[in-house]
N, C-alpha and C positions, 0 to 999 in steps of 0.2 A: 404373363407374369415375368417370364425369363426371356428377355430380348436383349441383344447386345447394346452396349452404350453407343457403339458406332451407328447402329440402326436408328437410335433416337437422336443422333446428332448433338450430343451433349457438349457444351462449351468447356474448355479446359480450365477456365479461370476460376470456377467455383463461385462466381459472383451471384449474390442473391439480390434480386431487384427490389427496390423500395420505392413506394409511390408517396406523393404528398398526401394522398387520401389516407394511406396506412399510417404515416407518421403522426397525423393529427387525430387518429382514432382515440376516443376516450376509452381507456382500459380500466374498467372498474374491478375486475376480478383480481383478488390478491390471495396469495398462498404463503403461509408461514408454518414452520415446523421446527421441532427440536433437533431434527436429523439434518446435519449440514450437507451430507451427500444427496439426500432427497431434495433439499432446497435447491442445490445447484442443478439437479436434474430438471426440476420444474422450471426454474428460471431459463435454462437453455431451451427447453421445449417450447415455452411460451414465446420467447423472442424469435426462435427459428420458425415456428408455425406462422406467426404474424408477418414475418419477412416474406412469406409467399403470397400475401394478400395483394391483389392487383388493384388498379384504380377503377372506381365505379364509373368513371367517364369513358372507359374503354368501350368499343362497340358492343362487346358481349354483355356489358353491364357489370354489377358487382360480382366478383369472382376471386378465387384463390387457386394457386397452382396445385394440381393433383395429377401429376405425371412426373417423369424425370425432370430434374431441375433444368431451367432455361428453355423448356419446351414452350412456356407461356400458354399452357393448355391444361385441360382437365379431362380425365377419362372416367368411364362409368365405374370400374372396379375401385379406383382410388377415391373417388368422391364418396362412394358407398361406405368405404372404410373411414375416411377422414371426417365425414359430416358430424359424427358424435363429438369429436374433439373440437371441431369448428363451432358447434353449438355451445360448448362449454366456454369458449373464448368470445362468445357473443356475436358470431358471424352468421346471424340468422338471415340477413338479406342475401348474403353470398350463398348460403345453403339453398334457399328457396330458388334463387335464380339458376343455379347450376342444375338442380334436380328438375326444374321446370324446362330447361333447355333440352334435356334428354326426353322428357315426356312429350314435349311439343313436336319433336322430330321423328316420332315413330311413324312408319308409313308402309303401306302394302308394297310399294315399289322396291322397298328394301326387305321384303319378306317379313314385315313386322319387326324388324330391327330399328334402332334409332342410330344416332351417330355415336360410335365408340368413343371418340375423342373430339372435343371442340376447343378452338383456340380463342385467344382474347379478341380476335377480329370477328368473332361470331360466325366462324366458318368451320366445317369439319376439318380436322387437322390433316393436311395433305400427306403426311407420312403414313396415315392409316386409311385414307379415302381417295379414290379416283373418281368414282361415280356411283350411282345407286346399285349397280350390278357388280362392281369391283371394289371391295373394301375389306378391311380387317375387322373381325368381330368374334367375341367370346360369348357363347350362348348363355353362360351363367348370368350375364350382366343385367338383363331385363329383370330377373327375379331379385337380384341384389339391389338394384335401384328401387324397385317396389318396396322391399323391406326397409331400405333407408328412408323412404318417404314416410312410411308408417312410424318408424322410430323417431323421426324428426317431429312428426305430429305429436307423439307422446311427450316429447321433451318441451315443445314450445306451446302446444295448444292451438297452433295456427290452423284455422278451419279450412284454409285453401287446400291443404293436403287431402282433405276428405270431401271437398265440395267443388273444387275447380274442374271445369270440363276437360281440360287437357290431361290432368292427372287421372281423372276417372276413365278417360278413354285409354290411356296408357296401361292402367291396371287391367282393364277388361280385355284389351287386345292381347296383352302379355299372357293372360291366363286362359285364353281361348285360341284365337287365330295363330298366335306365335307358337303355342304348344303344338298345334296341329301341323303347321307349315314345316316345323323342324322335327316332327315325330318324337315328341318328348313325353307322351303319355306313358304312365307307369307300365301298362301292359304291352307297349310297343317299343319302348326306348332301347331295349337290349337287342332289337333287330334292326335298328336304324343303320343306313349306309354311312360310310365314312364321309362322302361328299354329298351335299344336298343343295338344291336351289342354286346351282353353280352357273356362272356365265357360260354362254355358248358362242364360239367354241371354248372348251375348257383347257386351260394351260396349267398343268401340274407343277410347273416351275415358277409360277407367278403367285406370290404371297397373297395378292388380292383376289385370287381364285381359290387356292387351296386353304386359305385361312378365313374365308367368308363363312363363318359358322363353326368355330372351334368348339369342341365338346368338353372344354376344360379351361380353367385359368392357367394351367400349365401348358406352355406353348411350344415346348421343345420335344414332345414325345410323339413320334411318328405313328400313324395308323390307328389312333384311338377313335372310337365311335361314341363311347360313354365314359364318364369318370365319376368317381365318388364325390368329388367336389361339385359336379353338376347335379347329381341326385340331391345332395345336401342343399344346394341353392334353390332347386325347385321346391323341395320340402318347405324351406323357410318362406318362399314366395307364397305357397299355399296357405301356410299358417297366418302370415301377415295379411293376405287378401281376405281370409276368413274374418279376421278382426276388423278390417275396414268395412266389410259387408255388414257385420254386426252393428257397427256405428251408424250405418245407413238404414238399419232396421230390417235387413233382409236375413232373418235367422235361418231360413230354409237353405238358401244358397251358401251361407256361412258354414252350416253343418256339412254341406256337400264337399266343401274344400278342406275341412278338417279330415273327413274320410279320405279324400284324395291324398292329403299329406301322409296319412298313415300307410297308404299303399307304397309310397316311396321309402318310408322307414322300414317297412316289412321287406321290400326288395333288397335294401342294403343289408339287413341282418341275415336274410336267408341265402342270398347269393354271393355277397361280397366279403363275408367274414371268412378268414382262413384259420381253421383250428390248429393246423400244424405250426404256424408261426405266431399264433395268437395276435393277429393284426388284420386290418382291413386291406383287401386289394384296393388299388386306387385307379387303375386303368383297365378298360376293356376294349379290345381291338376288333377290327373288321374280320379277323380270322377266328373270332370267338374265343380269345385267350385273355385271361386275367394277368395283370402285371402290377408291380408295386413301384412307387415313387412318391413324388409330392402329392398332396391332396388331403392327408389326414387332418391337417390343421383346420380345414373347412368343415370336416365332419363335426368337429367340436364347436367351431365358430357359429355355425348355423343350427346347432343343437339337434341334429337328426338322431344321434345315438342316445339310447335310453337305458341300455344294460350297464349296470355299475361296473361289473368286472371288465367289460370291454372298454369302457371309458377309461378306467384306470390303466389298462394295458396300452391303450392309445397314448395316454399322457406319458407313460413311462417310455414308450418308444420315441415320442417326440423329444423328450428331454435327454435321450441318450445319443442324439445325432446332431450334427452341425447343419444349419439351414441358412438360406440367404436372408438378407435383412427384411425383405417383404414378409416372409413367413414369420420371422421373429417378432415383427412389429405387432402381430396378433397375440403373442404368447401371454403377456402380462394379464390382459383382460380375461383371456380364457382360463388361465391358472387361478386367478382370484375367484372366478365364478365357481370353481370346483374346490375352493378352500385350500389350494396349494399355495398358501400365502408366502412362505419363505422362498419358494422357487420363483413365484411371481415377482417378488421384490428384487431378487437377484437379476432377473431379466430386465426389469424396469430401469434400474440404475446403470446397467451396462449398455443399453441401446445407444445413448449419445456418443459412446466411444467406439462404436463398431464401424467397420468399413462400410462406406456408403450411407452413413447416418444422415447425410444431407438429403436423402430421398424424402420428399414431403410427408409421406405416410408415417415416417418414424416419429417426428415431433408431434404430430396430431395424435398418434396412438399413445404416446407417453402421457399427454394430457388426459386422454380418455382412460388410460390405465390407472392414473392416480385418482381421478375423480369418481369414475364409475366402478373401477376395480378396487383399489385400496380403500377409498372412502365409502364404497358401496352405495353411491347415490344414484337412484333411478327415479324417473318421473313418469307418471301416467296421467296426462292431462284429461283423458276421458273420465277418470275417476276423481280428478283434482287431488291426486295422491303423490306424495314424495316419500321414498323409502331410503333409509340409511342403514349401513352395516359396516362397522369398523373392522378392517382386516389388517390392522397394524401388527407388525412383528417386533421382536425385541430391539431392533435397531432404531425404532421410532417411538418416542414417548408420547408425542402428540402432533396433530396436524390441525391447521385452522384455515378454512376457506371462507373468505368474506365476499359477499355480493356475487355469488355464482349465478349467472343468468339462466333462468329457467321459467317456463310457463308465463312468459311476457312480464316477468318481474325478476326477483332474485331471492336467494336464500343465503344464510351464513351457517356454516356447520363446523363444529370443532369436535374432534375425537381425542379422548385421553385413553391411550391404549385401547382395550376392547371392552371396557366396563362403563365408560361414561361418554355421553354425547350431548353437546349443547347445540340447540337448533333455534334459529330465528328466521321468520319469514318476512320478506319485503315485497310480497305479492299482494296486489290490491284486491284480494278476496280471501275468504276462509279456505284453508286447505286441510287435507288429512295427512298427518305425519305418521308413518309407520316406522317406529324406532326399533330396530332389530339388533339383537346381541347374540354372539355365538355361545352355544352351550345351553344346558337345561337350567332354567331359573323359575322359581315359583312366583316371584313378583319383580316389578321394575318400579323404582321410585321416580316420580315425575314432579319436579319442583317440591320435593320433600314428601309427597304423598304416595304411598305404595299403591300400585295398580296390579291386579292379577295378570300374570304373563300368559300369552297364548303360545303354543308350541307348534313349530313346523319343521319338516325334515326335507333335505334336498335329495337329488337322485343318488348321491353317493352315501346317504345315510347320516350326513352331518346334521346335527340338531341345532335349532335356533329358537330363541324366545323373543317375543315382541309385544308391544302395545301399540295401539293406534289412537291418535288424539286429534281433535280439531284444534287448529292453530290459526288465530286471527292475525291480521297484519301487524307487524312490529312486536308481536308477542314472543318472548324467549322462554324456551322450555329446556330444563336440564334433566336428562334421563340417566339414571344409574341402575345397573342391574344388581340385584341383591344376591 
């Protein structure tokens, strides 16, 4: 995550490349709001994100930049983060191609790693790769990409993510051979050595030797063998793989990976929580010592923490410190997910003005933060369900999304503060709309007809009320909480 701009060879011009393909792209998604600041934020994010879309005629195929600007490349961590925003912008071809490139290139010769970064010429980026024995790699990445594939399936309903042989091989090898080769099992991970599967002879001064299997997304902490962000990534990989196995009808294996996920959650809570500072340790070194630094963000991003008091303490700690723009790009969606709506809004609208806001992750995460975070729009293609939840604050009277690409069609959603949602489906099949509202309500009016509300509570004890309705194509429903 933290590598110098010089290492990446960033051009000083700040030029964002535009292709004829991108300029001619039909942009159906529109966003309007009463909030001029939010409108400007969305407009900036959309234009900036699309400016990173490359030509589909490039050797690599449809793609977008997911690395430092001007690298003309995409790396595993950034694609895993950007794919949700990309899907919102209709970049389904690009998402599939990028994720498929990572899946297709997993190999035993790389110790079940794939290519950390691939460029527009369909080659492993030379800045990160010399050969199959000498390359840069962060061990979190396989699990992150696996989860990204599952999330992208839920949003699109594209069956290739659950049936394509290359994807299935990537999932299976990641959760078996990769785990074993890098000693990532829950009962062995705390004893893993600092360097594993290293080139022979080993050169500790060569980044392609000592960074071939980094145990964290934090790349500047010397001596670590395990990190909190690695545990969190493995946990999420187990959960997502379990869901994929359920979709394939293998309930027994799915349950086994749910149990495996809980082993990592238990390990984090029992070994990594520091009562004295009321915070999680984030690094563990070869000398068997805990340390603190970056990494808490991923504990929340991957959802491994379940204790409400510890989640609140972690949120408070994250909000109390200054972070680099990569970390901050995660904040809005995380904060919205825990109903820290005011703090989320503040981070969302300040991201475009921050130093290094040109980093591609930023604009894609702003799009994701507005749609999935503020508008609370989630899709589950396996259930043909779309969930909405307004998280608007006092600054925003209403937001209106028209023709949001999802589930191989689109939807239109308008939120008026947090009490009224207008929903219309342009998907060519009936879907289930889960209309959620904050607070305790006895009923929700749907096109003027009261429906009994169902109550649910999140990890932090926040209460929500919802109804679930069948919505046919081009049907509009107005839901108002009573």
